[in-house]
C-alpha positions as a Markdown table, in Angstrom:
| # | Residue | x | y | z |
|---|---|---|---|---|
| 1 | Met | 12.0 | 15.3 | 12.2 |
| 2 | Glu | 12.6 | 11.8 | 11.0 |
| 3 | Leu | 9.7 | 9.5 | 10.8 |
| 4 | Gly | 9.9 | 6.0 | 12.2 |
| 5 | Arg | 8.9 | 3.0 | 10.0 |
| 6 | Leu | 5.4 | 2.8 | 11.4 |
| 7 | Glu | 4.8 | 6.5 | 11.0 |
| 8 | Tyr | 6.2 | 6.5 | 7.4 |
| 9 | Leu | 3.9 | 3.6 | 6.4 |
| 10 | Gln | 0.9 | 5.4 | 8.1 |
| 11 | Ala | 1.8 | 8.5 | 6.0 |
| 12 | Leu | 1.7 | 6.4 | 2.8 |
| 13 | Val | -1.6 | 4.8 | 3.7 |
| 14 | Thr | -3.1 | 8.2 | 4.5 |
| 15 | Glu | -1.7 | 9.6 | 1.2 |
| 16 | Phe | -3.3 | 6.8 | -0.7 |
| 17 | Gln | -6.7 | 7.3 | 1.0 |
| 18 | Val | -6.8 | 11.1 | 0.5 |
| 19 | Thr | -5.4 | 11.5 | -3.0 |
| 20 | Asp | -7.7 | 11.7 | -6.0 |
| 21 | Ser | -4.9 | 11.3 | -8.6 |
| 22 | Pro | -4.8 | 7.8 | -10.2 |
| 23 | Glu | -1.0 | 8.2 | -10.8 |
| 24 | Ala | -0.4 | 9.1 | -7.2 |
| 25 | Lys | -2.4 | 6.1 | -6.0 |
| 26 | Glu | -0.4 | 3.8 | -8.3 |
| 27 | Gln | 2.9 | 5.2 | -6.9 |
| 28 | Val | 1.8 | 4.9 | -3.3 |
| 29 | Leu | 0.4 | 1.4 | -3.7 |
| 30 | Ala | 3.7 | 0.4 | -5.4 |
| 31 | Asn | 5.6 | 1.8 | -2.5 |
| 32 | Leu | 3.5 | -0.1 | 0.0 |
| 33 | Ala | 3.9 | -3.3 | -2.1 |
| 34 | Asn | 7.7 | -2.9 | -1.9 |
| 35 | Phe | 7.6 | -2.5 | 1.9 |
| 36 | Ala | 5.5 | -5.7 | 2.0 |
| 37 | Tyr | 8.4 | -7.8 | 0.7 |
| 38 | Asp | 10.4 | -7.1 | 3.9 |
| 39 | Pro | 9.2 | -9.4 | 6.8 |
| 40 | Lys | 10.3 | -6.7 | 9.3 |
| 41 | Asn | 7.3 | -4.6 | 8.1 |
| 42 | Tyr | 4.7 | -7.3 | 8.5 |
| 43 | Glu | 3.4 | -6.3 | 11.9 |
| 44 | Tyr | 3.2 | -2.6 | 10.8 |
| 45 | Leu | 1.3 | -3.4 | 7.6 |
| 46 | Arg | -1.1 | -5.7 | 9.5 |
| 47 | Gln | -1.7 | -3.0 | 12.1 |
| 48 | Leu | -2.4 | -0.4 | 9.3 |
| 49 | Gln | -4.6 | -2.9 | 7.5 |
| 50 | Val | -2.6 | -2.7 | 4.3 |
| 51 | Leu | -3.6 | -6.2 | 3.3 |
| 52 | Asp | -7.3 | -5.1 | 3.3 |
| 53 | Leu | -6.2 | -2.2 | 1.1 |
| 54 | Phe | -4.6 | -4.6 | -1.4 |
| 55 | Leu | -7.8 | -6.7 | -1.4 |
| 56 | Asp | -10.0 | -3.7 | -1.9 |
| 57 | Met | -7.9 | -2.8 | -5.0 |
| 58 | Leu | -8.9 | -6.1 | -6.7 |
| 59 | Thr | -12.2 | -4.6 | -7.6 |
| 60 | Glu | -10.9 | -1.3 | -9.0 |
| 61 | Asp | -11.2 | -0.3 | -12.7 |
| 62 | Asn | -7.6 | 0.9 | -12.7 |
| 63 | Glu | -5.7 | -2.2 | -14.1 |
| 64 | Thr | -2.4 | -1.0 | -12.6 |
| 65 | Leu | -3.8 | -0.9 | -9.1 |
| 66 | Val | -5.3 | -4.4 | -9.6 |
| 67 | Glu | -1.9 | -5.7 | -10.9 |
| 68 | Phe | -0.1 | -4.3 | -7.8 |
| 69 | Ala | -2.7 | -5.9 | -5.5 |
| 70 | Ile | -2.5 | -9.3 | -7.2 |
| 71 | Gly | 1.3 | -9.2 | -7.3 |
| 72 | Lys | 1.5 | -8.4 | -3.6 |
| 73 | Gly | -1.2 | -11.1 | -2.8 |
| 74 | Cys | 0.9 | -13.7 | -4.5 |
| 75 | Thr | 4.0 | -13.1 | -2.3 |
């Protein structure tokens, strides 16, 4: 079964929320940031509240997560 764009992005958000691995969180957040560069994904990312997720990462102790969040917030 092939996932549609919304379903795939939802799977990434869910993976980010349930994983305890800092490395996995970094990878998933990087993937979400890459999707955020494409305007076609804006409505999906808004619907999934990914911007809020990026904003929440600004207060994390993990510098990589903060950098990804800042980088996405600047684009």
